[in-house]
BALUM-317466 format. One record per residue (C-alpha): x, y, z. Coordinates in steps of 0.1 Angstrom, whole numbers, padded with zeros to 4 digits, always signed. Example, Ala and Ser with C-alpha at 12.3 -4.5 7.8 and 13.67 -1.06 7.14 Angstrom:
2
+0123-0045+0078
+0137-0011+0071
# end
This chain:
597
+0116+1848+1222
+0144+1839+1202
+0170+1857+1226
+0163+1837+1251
+0178+1809+1236
+0220+1815+1242
+0208+1823+1274
+0185+1791+1284
+0215+1768+1268
+0242+1786+1287
+0222+1777+1321
+0213+1739+1310
+0249+1735+1302
+0261+1749+1336
+0238+1729+1354
+0247+1693+1339
+0286+1702+1350
+0268+1709+1383
+0253+1680+1386
+0277+1658+1369
+0305+1672+1392
+0285+1671+1422
+0291+1631+1432
+0329+1631+1425
+0337+1661+1451
+0306+1649+1474
+0312+1611+1479
+0343+1596+1493
+0369+1574+1474
+0355+1546+1489
+0322+1550+1475
+0333+1558+1443
+0356+1528+1442
+0322+1501+1451
+0300+1518+1423
+0331+1512+1396
+0329+1475+1411
+0291+1468+1407
+0290+1484+1373
+0316+1456+1365
+0300+1426+1379
+0268+1437+1361
+0285+1436+1326
+0300+1398+1335
+0272+1387+1345
+0252+1399+1315
+0277+1389+1288
+0276+1353+1310
+0236+1348+1305
+0240+1354+1264
+0272+1327+1259
+0273+1302+1233
+0293+1281+1214
+0292+1257+1182
+0331+1241+1184
+0346+1254+1151
+0341+1250+1116
+0327+1218+1104
+0329+1200+1068
+0311+1170+1054
+0308+1151+1023
+0272+1160+0999
+0252+1131+1004
+0260+1125+1041
+0252+1136+1077
+0267+1160+1098
+0260+1164+1136
+0276+1193+1157
+0271+1205+1195
+0254+1235+1202
+0260+1252+1243
+0242+1282+1250
+0231+1296+1283
+0196+1305+1273
+0171+1296+1244
+0189+1299+1211
+0186+1297+1174
+0212+1281+1151
+0215+1296+1117
+0227+1278+1087
+0230+1299+1058
+0217+1330+1046
+0194+1349+1028
+0206+1347+0988
+0224+1314+0995
+0197+1293+0980
+0195+1275+1017
+0187+1293+1048
+0177+1271+1079
+0170+1279+1114
+0174+1252+1142
+0154+1262+1172
+0169+1251+1209
+0148+1258+1242
+0162+1266+1272
+0200+1267+1285
+0229+1234+1281
+0244+1213+1254
+0227+1202+1227
+0233+1179+1197
+0222+1185+1163
+0220+1167+1131
+0214+1181+1095
+0209+1149+1069
+0226+1167+1036
+0208+1142+1009
+0178+1146+1026
+0175+1183+1025
+0151+1181+0996
+0121+1172+1017
+0098+1197+1021
+0096+1194+1059
+0128+1206+1075
+0122+1183+1105
+0123+1154+1081
+0164+1162+1078
+0170+1184+1110
+0176+1161+1141
+0180+1179+1176
+0160+1209+1174
+0129+1228+1161
+0138+1235+1123
+0124+1261+1100
+0131+1263+1065
+0135+1299+1055
+0144+1290+1020
+0126+1273+0990
+0126+1236+0993
+0156+1219+0976
+0152+1202+0945
+0185+1180+0945
+0207+1175+0979
+0225+1199+0996
+0247+1215+0970
+0289+1216+0975
+0293+1247+0994
+0305+1273+1023
+0278+1279+1045
+0277+1306+1073
+0266+1294+1108
+0257+1316+1135
+0245+1308+1174
+0223+1338+1188
+0208+1336+1221
+0181+1360+1229
+0187+1375+1195
+0224+1382+1205
+0247+1369+1179
+0274+1347+1206
+0291+1326+1179
+0299+1317+1144
+0315+1290+1123
+0318+1277+1087
+0299+1245+1074
+0320+1231+1039
+0295+1209+1020
+0323+1189+0999
+0319+1172+0964
+0314+1134+0966
+0348+1114+0962
+0355+1088+0937
+0343+1053+0948
+0367+1023+0943
+0356+0990+0950
+0376+0959+0959
+0372+0917+0953
+0372+0893+0981
+0358+0856+0991
+0346+0844+1024
+0340+0807+1036
+0301+0794+1033
+0302+0791+1070
+0304+0823+1078
+0268+0836+1097
+0265+0867+1078
+0232+0871+1088
+0242+0872+1123
+0261+0905+1117
+0232+0922+1092
+0218+0959+1103
+0193+0980+1093
+0215+1005+1084
+0237+1014+1117
+0271+1007+1112
+0279+0966+1115
+0299+0945+1132
+0322+0938+1103
+0353+0925+1124
+0344+0891+1118
+0343+0893+1083
+0370+0913+1072
+0389+0887+1096
+0375+0855+1077
+0375+0871+1042
+0407+0864+1016
+0420+0887+0985
+0404+0871+0958
+0382+0874+0929
+0376+0830+0926
+0344+0822+0945
+0333+0786+0945
+0298+0782+0948
+0286+0782+0982
+0307+0809+0993
+0305+0845+0997
+0316+0869+0971
+0321+0901+0988
+0329+0934+0972
+0343+0960+0992
+0332+0999+0982
+0351+1028+0994
+0322+1047+0993
+0318+1091+0995
+0283+1104+1002
+0261+1073+1008
+0253+1074+1046
+0221+1091+1046
+0209+1073+1010
+0220+1039+1012
+0190+1018+1021
+0200+0979+1030
+0172+0961+1028
+0164+0979+0993
+0189+0979+0963
+0168+0981+0933
+0175+1014+0923
+0137+1030+0930
+0127+1056+0956
+0121+1034+0979
+0164+1029+0975
+0168+1064+0974
+0183+1054+0935
+0209+1028+0949
+0206+0998+0927
+0232+0970+0933
+0233+0940+0905
+0255+0915+0891
+0254+0900+0860
+0276+0881+0839
+0305+0892+0814
+0299+0867+0786
+0266+0858+0784
+0254+0831+0758
+0243+0842+0726
+0205+0852+0722
+0198+0852+0760
+0196+0886+0784
+0226+0894+0800
+0221+0873+0829
+0216+0904+0850
+0208+0899+0883
+0193+0930+0906
+0194+0926+0949
+0160+0917+0959
+0146+0906+0923
+0158+0869+0923
+0177+0846+0940
+0212+0847+0923
+0218+0884+0936
+0214+0872+0969
+0233+0899+0989
+0234+0913+1022
+0248+0945+1034
+0272+0954+1057
+0278+0996+1066
+0310+1010+1084
+0307+1044+1076
+0331+1050+1100
+0357+1040+1079
+0339+1052+1048
+0335+1017+1034
+0302+0991+1026
+0303+0958+1023
+0282+0936+0999
+0283+0902+1008
+0262+0876+0977
+0258+0839+0985
+0265+0829+0951
+0247+0794+0959
+0223+0799+0930
+0249+0801+0904
+0256+0779+0884
+0291+0774+0863
+0291+0766+0831
+0325+0737+0831
+0323+0738+0793
+0325+0776+0787
+0347+0788+0814
+0344+0826+0800
+0307+0824+0808
+0316+0820+0846
+0330+0860+0845
+0303+0886+0864
+0314+0917+0873
+0289+0933+0904
+0281+0971+0901
+0267+0997+0927
+0246+1021+0902
+0230+1055+0909
+0199+1062+0893
+0188+1097+0883
+0161+1097+0910
+0193+1092+0936
+0194+1135+0932
+0230+1129+0937
+0240+1123+0898
+0221+1141+0866
+0214+1098+0853
+0220+1062+0860
+0261+1062+0869
+0277+1030+0881
+0295+1042+0910
+0317+1006+0919
+0323+0978+0900
+0348+0945+0901
+0345+0914+0888
+0343+0876+0901
+0347+0840+0888
+0326+0814+0900
+0339+0777+0903
+0325+0750+0908
+0328+0739+0944
+0359+0710+0941
+0380+0691+0967
+0408+0666+0964
+0421+0641+0989
+0450+0614+0994
+0470+0603+1021
+0506+0620+1032
+0522+0583+1031
+0505+0555+1016
+0469+0540+1018
+0483+0513+1037
+0486+0519+1075
+0511+0501+1095
+0509+0494+1133
+0546+0500+1136
+0539+0534+1123
+0528+0565+1143
+0495+0558+1158
+0480+0586+1127
+0473+0590+1093
+0481+0624+1081
+0459+0635+1050
+0461+0666+1021
+0438+0679+0999
+0430+0708+0976
+0403+0721+0971
+0384+0758+0952
+0365+0763+0986
+0374+0796+1000
+0404+0801+1023
+0394+0797+1059
+0370+0772+1053
+0364+0743+1079
+0366+0709+1062
+0361+0675+1078
+0380+0642+1069
+0362+0609+1080
+0371+0577+1085
+0349+0547+1088
+0349+0513+1090
+0317+0494+1098
+0332+0461+1106
+0339+0441+1126
+0341+0462+1153
+0321+0496+1139
+0345+0529+1140
+0343+0565+1129
+0369+0592+1132
+0366+0628+1122
+0394+0653+1120
+0387+0693+1109
+0410+0708+1086
+0415+0745+1079
+0416+0758+1040
+0448+0781+1040
+0458+0807+1017
+0467+0784+0983
+0435+0766+0993
+0452+0736+1003
+0441+0717+1036
+0456+0687+1057
+0448+0669+1086
+0462+0646+1113
+0437+0615+1120
+0445+0593+1155
+0437+0559+1150
+0441+0551+1184
+0400+0543+1179
+0407+0523+1149
+0405+0488+1148
+0431+0474+1128
+0433+0445+1102
+0399+0462+1083
+0399+0484+1051
+0382+0515+1061
+0368+0542+1040
+0381+0577+1037
+0369+0608+1023
+0369+0646+1026
+0327+0657+1038
+0307+0674+1009
+0327+0658+0987
+0326+0618+0993
+0322+0609+0951
+0355+0627+0940
+0372+0619+0976
+0364+0587+0988
+0388+0558+0987
+0401+0528+1011
+0425+0526+1037
+0441+0493+1048
+0449+0496+1085
+0472+0467+1091
+0472+0448+1123
+0503+0438+1143
+0507+0400+1132
+0546+0388+1144
+0561+0366+1122
+0597+0355+1114
+0604+0327+1085
+0630+0309+1089
+0637+0288+1051
+0658+0258+1048
+0695+0269+1037
+0733+0257+1033
+0751+0285+1060
+0787+0289+1069
+0796+0281+1107
+0790+0317+1118
+0755+0333+1104
+0722+0317+1096
+0698+0342+1073
+0658+0345+1084
+0638+0353+1052
+0616+0375+1066
+0607+0390+1101
+0577+0411+1111
+0586+0426+1149
+0553+0448+1154
+0573+0464+1185
+0607+0457+1175
+0629+0426+1193
+0651+0400+1182
+0650+0363+1168
+0671+0340+1189
+0683+0305+1177
+0677+0275+1192
+0695+0241+1179
+0674+0206+1183
+0685+0198+1220
+0666+0234+1228
+0697+0251+1236
+0703+0287+1229
+0729+0291+1196
+0729+0322+1186
+0704+0356+1179
+0704+0387+1155
+0712+0423+1162
+0680+0445+1172
+0652+0447+1149
+0631+0480+1149
+0594+0476+1147
+0580+0465+1115
+0586+0440+1084
+0629+0422+1078
+0641+0407+1051
+0673+0385+1049
+0679+0393+1088
+0709+0377+1100
+0717+0363+1132
+0752+0356+1145
+0762+0321+1159
+0775+0319+1193
+0795+0285+1188
+0803+0268+1153
+0780+0243+1139
+0785+0211+1118
+0769+0190+1095
+0729+0197+1085
+0709+0199+1114
+0672+0215+1126
+0675+0251+1139
+0647+0267+1152
+0645+0305+1149
+0618+0325+1179
+0608+0363+1178
+0617+0376+1209
+0602+0411+1221
+0618+0439+1234
+0600+0438+1267
+0615+0469+1280
+0616+0492+1252
+0659+0496+1253
+0668+0479+1223
+0692+0461+1242
+0688+0417+1246
+0678+0405+1284
+0665+0373+1294
+0637+0396+1308
+0628+0402+1273
+0595+0381+1263
+0584+0359+1234
+0562+0373+1207
+0530+0350+1213
+0504+0341+1188
+0472+0322+1205
+0492+0312+1234
+0519+0300+1213
+0556+0315+1208
+0564+0327+1172
+0590+0305+1159
+0597+0288+1125
+0620+0258+1119
+0650+0252+1094
+0670+0225+1080
+0706+0244+1078
+0735+0226+1066
+0766+0232+1076
+0798+0226+1062
+0813+0189+1076
+0836+0188+1105
+0875+0189+1106
+0893+0158+1095
+0926+0135+1099
+0948+0122+1069
+0980+0098+1076
+1012+0106+1072
+1030+0097+1041
+1066+0093+1048
+1063+0069+1077
+1028+0057+1077
+1023+0076+1112
+0986+0090+1111
+0987+0123+1115
+0956+0142+1123
+0951+0177+1102
+0923+0200+1110
+0904+0219+1087
+0885+0246+1105
+0869+0276+1096
+0878+0307+1124
+0851+0332+1135
+0858+0361+1159
+0830+0356+1185
+0827+0319+1187
+0849+0286+1197
+0849+0259+1171
+0838+0227+1182
+0867+0199+1183
+0858+0169+1166
+0871+0131+1180
+0886+0106+1152
+0903+0080+1166
+0939+0076+1152
+0940+0041+1133
+0964+0014+1149
+1000+0004+1129
+1008-0028+1111
+1016-0060+1135
+1052-0065+1145
+1042-0097+1153
+1042-0092+1194
+1013-0092+1210
+1004-0072+1243
+0975-0059+1261
+0969-0022+1257
+0972-0002+1226
+0994+0031+1232
+0980+0064+1224
+0993+0084+1196
+1007+0120+1210
+0980+0133+1183
+0949+0114+1196
+0957+0127+1234
+0959+0162+1218
+0928+0161+1199
+0913+0143+1235
+0925+0173+1255
+0909+0204+1226
+0874+0185+1229
+0873+0186+1265
+0878+0226+1261
+0856+0228+1236
+0826+0214+1257
+0831+0236+1286
+0833+0268+1262
+0802+0254+1242
+0780+0248+1279
+0790+0288+1285
+0781+0305+1252
+0744+0282+1252
+0735+0297+1293
+0747+0334+1275
+0720+0330+1245
+0695+0315+1263
# end
């Protein structure tokens, strides 16, 4: 039987060649082309049916979550790690499409992998971990129906160093409105109102901002006691220099009122805000060193990310009494001719951006309460303006800053308008008289009248307010002692120019005025000529640039009798001249009085 084997092999080879060559020789060219095309289409369909992608390499900080998407054309398995890596996880995805998978690297110590995997059915092929997934590079593979279609690398990085900063926020910040159950909080309102400072007044918020690393999964915002329920994370605050023979003054969040803290996570920015309400802290004014507090964030040994209790972030605050001062910017006496407002300023220990209320109150005769808000600036100073438009004048009101009444309360006098003119008896020259005091609430003039009621002069324009030693020019010279009346005229049209339309100030229906006895110089006198015995009139006058002097008529004495008689007494030339001047003066005086009136 053995000699037949070569022959059999030769026959088989011949038949194989014949069969293989027959289609190529028997089929036309178009049929051969179509058969190749069919084979190519089938390969493309097969490749499409087993497509998958994982989106590239991934990186996560140890203790945080990592989320990725997987696209697959059919039921798929995502494998993380491999045998011998200490961590071998398979996540099954049903059907086809795109799935989002999340792995919590902190919770990888759970025996049930579904506790740390979301987005698929997880199977842990390795033993459960005793500590959160260690930093390393882990192979990722995606298989569709048993065929590996994509690979990537998951890099778990070590946690970075954490840092803490100190800030303060006003007590009025409604922190509870922004608290969450662990998800990222809206921290914009907090960062918009807090200030970079470690000095906090009792009642305000001390804000500890931590640049976190690896706390995203472990942080339990409702439990910061450091136990198992808090995942080994503790937040506490304690006195830096406690009193002798006492505890350290340590206060742990969730265990007493002093450590009343609200947590606002912002993991997207790798930050966590611990907002500490200092209302329960009582500063020691006698020993300021005991008002220094240290806030600490600690990972305990039960956390798994550390081997022993470790303070990962800390910062300090100085708690002070809540105080404020207040004073008017100008004076505690407010006059009606000043602005219808009162500007007040103060300092405080309260946090910048705190809103304070400044109040002005009077219970009688017409009660009023005026309130104006002020915002504390970066220097912890505040200022506001109170509108006095609705206040009663002529009263003493109480001014204070709300919440700080004992240390800021003070009296403010709101002076009522009191149009006044005081005209004292005096000696004056023939051109000017002096008013001792004038109060013109709306501005105006002082007009001078003689005993006959004729206007004989007035002052320049007087601005609203009080004035002393006001000079009033006379339009005509006056002689001898006489009584003059000063009337206070309102600048009714507000043009600071005197006009006949300006009305007098009145009180109780009477014109505001005062009278004075004013002694002027004596009128000019005549003296007789020494050589001839003929009298010569010599006028002694005080000229003024704004008035024409009154002429004073004196009759010329008769000369000695020469023994003759006559029926008339001839007038001397001097007397004739005096008569003419007197007539001219009377005419001028009447004209000036018309102007002053």
